[in-house]
C-alpha positions as CSV (number, residue, x, y, z in Angstrom):
1,X,-28.4,-110.3,10.4
2,X,-25.4,-108.8,8.3
3,X,-25.0,-104.8,7.9
4,X,-26.1,-103.7,4.8
5,X,-23.1,-102.1,2.5
6,X,-22.8,-98.2,2.8
7,X,-24.0,-96.4,0.1
8,X,-20.8,-94.6,-1.3
9,X,-20.3,-90.6,-1.6
10,X,-20.9,-89.0,-5.2
11,X,-17.3,-88.0,-4.8
12,X,-16.6,-91.3,-5.6
13,X,-17.4,-91.7,-8.9
14,X,-15.1,-89.5,-10.3
15,X,-12.1,-92.1,-8.8
16,X,-11.2,-94.7,-12.0
17,X,-12.8,-97.8,-11.5
18,X,-10.5,-100.2,-10.0
19,X,-9.8,-97.0,-7.5
20,X,-13.6,-96.7,-7.0
21,X,-13.8,-100.4,-6.0
22,X,-10.7,-100.8,-3.6
23,X,-11.1,-97.7,-1.4
24,X,-14.6,-96.7,-1.9
25,X,-15.9,-97.5,1.1
26,X,-12.8,-96.2,2.9
27,X,-13.5,-92.5,1.7
28,X,-16.7,-92.6,2.1
29,X,-16.0,-93.6,6.0
30,X,-13.4,-90.9,6.2
31,X,-16.0,-88.0,4.7
32,X,-18.4,-89.0,7.2
33,X,-16.4,-89.1,9.9
34,X,-15.2,-85.4,9.2
35,X,-18.8,-84.8,9.0
36,X,-19.1,-86.0,12.6
37,X,-16.3,-84.9,14.2
38,X,-15.4,-81.0,13.0
39,X,-18.3,-80.5,11.6
40,X,-20.4,-79.2,7.5
41,X,-17.6,-76.3,6.9
42,X,-14.6,-79.5,7.7
43,X,-16.2,-82.1,5.0
44,X,-17.0,-79.8,2.3
45,X,-13.0,-79.2,2.3
46,X,-12.0,-82.8,2.7
47,X,-14.6,-83.3,-0.2
48,X,-12.3,-80.9,-2.2
49,X,-9.9,-82.8,-1.3
50,X,-11.1,-86.0,-2.6
51,X,-12.4,-84.3,-5.8
52,X,-9.2,-83.1,-6.2
53,X,-7.3,-86.2,-5.8
54,X,-9.8,-88.1,-8.0
55,X,-9.1,-85.6,-10.7
56,X,-5.4,-86.4,-10.5
57,X,-6.0,-89.5,-10.9
58,X,-8.3,-89.0,-13.7
59,X,-5.7,-86.5,-15.9
60,X,-2.4,-88.4,-14.3
61,X,-0.9,-85.4,-12.6
62,X,-0.3,-87.2,-9.4
63,X,2.4,-87.4,-7.5
64,X,2.9,-90.8,-8.7
65,X,2.4,-89.8,-12.4
66,X,5.8,-88.7,-14.7
67,X,3.4,-85.5,-15.6
68,X,3.0,-85.0,-11.8
69,X,6.3,-85.2,-11.2
70,X,7.6,-83.0,-14.2
71,X,5.1,-80.2,-12.9
72,X,6.5,-80.5,-9.7
73,X,9.6,-79.5,-11.1
74,X,8.5,-77.1,-13.6
75,X,6.9,-74.9,-10.9
76,X,9.9,-73.6,-9.4
77,X,11.3,-72.1,-12.6
78,X,7.6,-70.9,-13.5
79,X,6.6,-68.9,-10.2
80,X,9.3,-66.5,-10.2
81,X,9.1,-65.4,-14.1
82,X,5.6,-64.9,-13.4
83,X,5.9,-63.0,-10.3
84,X,8.7,-60.9,-11.4
85,X,7.3,-60.0,-14.8
86,X,3.9,-59.4,-13.2
87,X,5.9,-57.1,-10.4
88,X,8.0,-55.1,-13.2
89,X,4.2,-54.4,-14.8
90,X,2.7,-53.0,-12.0
91,X,5.7,-51.0,-11.2
92,X,5.8,-49.3,-14.8
93,X,1.7,-49.2,-14.5
94,X,1.7,-47.0,-11.4
95,X,4.4,-44.0,-13.0
96,X,3.1,-42.1,-15.6
97,X,3.4,-43.2,-19.2
98,X,5.4,-41.2,-21.9
99,X,4.6,-39.9,-24.8
100,X,6.7,-42.8,-26.4
101,X,4.2,-45.3,-24.9
102,X,1.8,-44.7,-26.7
103,X,-2.0,-45.7,-26.1
104,X,-2.2,-48.9,-23.9
105,X,-4.3,-51.3,-22.1
106,X,-4.1,-52.3,-18.7
107,X,-5.5,-54.8,-16.4
108,X,-3.4,-54.4,-13.4
109,X,-5.8,-56.6,-11.3
110,X,-4.1,-59.6,-13.3
111,X,-0.7,-58.7,-11.6
112,X,-1.6,-58.3,-8.1
113,X,-1.4,-61.6,-7.0
114,X,1.5,-63.3,-8.8
115,X,4.2,-61.4,-6.0
116,X,2.4,-63.3,-3.1
117,X,2.8,-66.4,-4.7
118,X,6.6,-66.0,-4.9
119,X,6.7,-64.7,-1.3
120,X,4.3,-67.5,-0.1
121,X,6.4,-70.1,-1.4
122,X,10.0,-68.5,-0.9
123,X,8.4,-68.5,2.8
124,X,7.1,-72.5,2.4
125,X,3.9,-71.5,2.7
126,X,2.8,-73.9,-0.2
127,X,-1.1,-73.3,0.8
128,X,-0.6,-70.3,0.8
129,X,0.7,-69.8,-2.7
130,X,-2.0,-71.9,-4.4
131,X,-4.7,-69.7,-3.1
132,X,-2.9,-66.8,-4.5
133,X,-2.6,-69.1,-7.6
134,X,-6.2,-69.6,-7.5
135,X,-6.5,-65.5,-7.4
136,X,-4.4,-65.2,-10.0
137,X,-5.9,-67.5,-12.2
138,X,-9.2,-66.0,-11.7
139,X,-7.7,-62.2,-12.0
140,X,-6.2,-63.1,-15.1
141,X,-9.1,-64.2,-16.5
142,X,-11.5,-61.3,-15.8
143,X,-8.9,-58.9,-17.0
144,X,-9.3,-60.8,-20.7
145,X,-12.4,-58.7,-21.7
146,X,-11.3,-55.8,-19.7
147,X,-7.9,-55.9,-21.9
148,X,-10.4,-55.1,-25.0
149,X,-12.0,-52.3,-23.2
150,X,-9.3,-50.2,-21.8
151,X,-7.7,-50.7,-25.1
152,X,-6.7,-47.1,-25.0
153,X,-6.1,-46.8,-21.2
154,X,-2.7,-45.1,-20.5
155,X,0.0,-47.3,-19.5
156,X,2.6,-50.6,-20.7
157,X,1.1,-52.4,-23.5
158,X,-0.8,-55.6,-21.9
159,X,-2.1,-57.8,-24.7
160,X,-4.3,-61.3,-24.3
161,X,-1.3,-63.2,-24.7
162,X,0.1,-62.2,-21.5
163,X,-2.9,-62.5,-19.7
164,X,-3.1,-65.8,-21.4
165,X,0.3,-67.1,-20.1
166,X,0.0,-65.8,-16.7
167,X,-3.6,-68.0,-16.1
168,X,-1.8,-70.8,-18.2
169,X,1.2,-70.1,-15.4
170,X,-1.5,-70.5,-12.6
171,X,-2.9,-73.8,-13.6
172,X,0.3,-74.7,-13.4
173,X,1.0,-74.1,-9.7
174,X,-2.9,-75.2,-9.5
175,X,-2.2,-79.1,-11.0
176,X,1.3,-79.0,-9.2
177,X,0.9,-82.4,-7.2
178,X,0.3,-81.2,-3.0
179,X,2.4,-83.8,-1.9
180,X,5.0,-82.8,-4.1
181,X,5.1,-78.9,-3.3
182,X,8.5,-76.9,-4.3
183,X,9.1,-75.6,-0.8
184,X,12.6,-77.8,-0.2
185,X,15.9,-76.1,0.4
186,X,17.0,-76.5,-3.5
187,X,13.6,-75.4,-4.8
188,X,13.4,-72.3,-3.0
189,X,16.9,-71.4,-3.7
190,X,16.1,-71.8,-7.2
191,X,13.3,-69.4,-6.9
192,X,15.2,-67.1,-5.4
193,X,17.8,-66.9,-7.8
194,X,15.6,-66.9,-10.9
195,X,13.9,-63.8,-9.2
196,X,17.0,-61.6,-8.5
197,X,18.6,-62.4,-11.8
198,X,15.6,-61.5,-14.0
199,X,14.0,-59.2,-12.1
200,X,16.6,-56.8,-11.4
201,X,17.2,-56.0,-15.5
202,X,13.4,-56.0,-15.7
203,X,12.5,-53.6,-12.8
204,X,15.6,-51.3,-13.9
205,X,15.4,-51.2,-17.6
206,X,11.6,-51.1,-17.4
207,X,11.5,-47.7,-15.1
208,X,15.0,-46.0,-17.2
209,X,14.2,-43.3,-19.1
210,X,16.1,-43.0,-22.2
211,X,16.2,-41.2,-25.7
212,X,15.3,-43.1,-28.7
213,X,15.7,-41.6,-31.6
214,X,12.5,-40.6,-33.4
215,X,14.4,-39.4,-36.7
216,X,17.0,-37.3,-37.6
217,X,18.2,-35.3,-35.7
218,X,15.8,-36.1,-32.8
219,X,15.1,-37.8,-30.0
220,X,12.1,-38.7,-27.5
221,X,12.3,-39.8,-24.0
222,X,11.4,-43.4,-24.1
223,X,11.5,-46.9,-21.7
224,X,11.9,-50.4,-22.2
225,X,9.1,-52.4,-22.7
226,X,8.6,-55.4,-20.1
227,X,7.6,-57.5,-22.1
228,X,11.1,-57.4,-24.7
229,X,13.5,-57.5,-21.7
230,X,11.4,-60.7,-20.7
231,X,12.5,-62.5,-23.9
232,X,15.9,-60.6,-24.3
233,X,17.0,-61.8,-20.3
234,X,14.6,-64.9,-20.0
235,X,16.0,-67.5,-22.2
236,X,19.6,-66.5,-20.7
237,X,18.7,-66.4,-16.5
238,X,16.4,-70.1,-17.2
239,X,18.6,-71.7,-19.3
240,X,21.1,-73.1,-16.0
241,X,18.1,-74.0,-13.9
242,X,16.4,-75.6,-16.6
243,X,19.3,-78.3,-17.7
244,X,19.6,-78.6,-14.2
245,X,15.7,-80.0,-13.5
246,X,16.0,-81.7,-16.8
247,X,18.6,-83.6,-15.6
248,X,17.5,-84.8,-12.9
249,X,14.3,-85.9,-14.4
250,X,13.3,-89.8,-15.4
251,X,12.9,-88.2,-18.7
252,X,15.2,-86.3,-18.9
253,X,17.6,-87.4,-21.7
254,X,14.2,-87.7,-24.4
255,X,13.0,-83.9,-23.0
256,X,16.7,-82.7,-23.6
257,X,16.9,-84.5,-27.4
258,X,13.3,-82.8,-28.1
259,X,14.7,-79.4,-27.1
260,X,17.7,-79.6,-28.5
261,X,16.1,-81.0,-32.0
262,X,12.8,-78.3,-31.5
263,X,15.5,-75.6,-31.7
264,X,17.3,-76.5,-34.8
265,X,14.1,-77.3,-36.4
266,X,12.8,-73.7,-35.6
267,X,16.3,-71.8,-37.1
268,X,16.3,-74.2,-40.1
269,X,15.0,-73.3,-43.6
270,X,12.7,-75.7,-43.5
271,X,11.4,-75.5,-40.1
272,X,7.6,-74.0,-39.3
273,X,7.4,-70.4,-39.6
274,X,7.0,-69.9,-36.1
275,X,7.0,-66.3,-35.5
276,X,8.3,-64.6,-31.6
277,X,7.6,-61.4,-30.2
278,X,10.2,-58.7,-30.5
279,X,12.3,-60.5,-33.3
280,X,13.5,-62.7,-29.7
281,X,13.4,-65.9,-31.8
282,X,17.2,-66.3,-32.8
283,X,18.0,-66.0,-28.9
284,X,14.9,-68.7,-28.0
285,X,16.5,-71.2,-30.4
286,X,19.8,-70.7,-29.2
287,X,19.5,-71.0,-25.4
288,X,17.2,-73.7,-26.0
289,X,19.9,-75.3,-27.8
290,X,22.9,-74.7,-25.4
291,X,19.5,-76.0,-22.9
292,X,19.2,-79.1,-24.2
293,X,23.0,-80.2,-24.8
294,X,23.7,-79.1,-20.9
295,X,20.8,-81.2,-19.9
296,X,21.6,-84.2,-22.0
297,X,25.7,-83.6,-21.0
298,X,24.5,-83.5,-17.2
299,X,22.6,-86.2,-17.6
300,X,24.7,-88.8,-18.8
301,X,27.4,-87.2,-15.8
302,X,24.5,-88.3,-13.2
303,X,23.8,-91.3,-14.7
304,X,27.9,-92.9,-15.1
305,X,27.9,-91.2,-12.0
306,X,25.2,-93.6,-10.1
307,X,26.3,-96.5,-12.2
308,X,29.5,-96.6,-11.1
309,X,28.6,-96.5,-7.2
310,X,26.7,-99.0,-7.9
311,X,29.1,-101.2,-9.4
312,X,31.7,-100.1,-6.4
313,X,28.6,-101.3,-3.9
314,X,28.0,-104.5,-5.6
């Protein structure tokens, strides 16, 4: 008497049909085995992992897809930028405001988790970094209404665009394939160098008091806005690591050409009227052009070296 086929677990329905037919029974058996051996809590965690894997297959963000590999290359660049900005905003929030600052909205809970993300990533604790990124995402989303309700609170300006940017950065970290974590020595070195190169001018510049002219023969004490400093120093610091990341990508030549063309189009008279904060459009366009050009040169050099190496072996 033949054994009736086991009913597949409900989580299998999220997989693409071909994957469901080939691996459905195996995954169902694995979930049942985990529940029998390790209990309900372990089974729930296993089901969450299955759902995440199915979602990656559906969205093309798995480690076998180009988008997933691109996310893995972007994570070491995004984490230090978001973490340094958040740490700077926290530092400014903790010091008394100056009259120059004016009424500002504050949501410090949106920044608190990002330094933890950076520390965990630098320590190679990618699971902990992802948990901190999930906290950062939730805090940013919860802080969006707070940014409106506390619009007259004291402190450095925090607007919706910054909160949305931090939320998107957290989503990128969470979307990075777990089997391609940026925990290798090169990725951690990149994160550390970006954090140092960007963090020093942001932290020092944002807490340093200077005299700002308010009229003829009059001045007042002021501090630089962290966002203004980010838009100035960010393109300078990120140009080289972004170019290197694109040069190592399979689609590096296409991405570099797209970035270069976009930079030219941005500053052309016929370009779209894109408005960058703090009049930083020229800086962003110039560094984007240099980044794309550098990536194309590096990509070509790597391709030629690989071709000569293959020819020598042959």
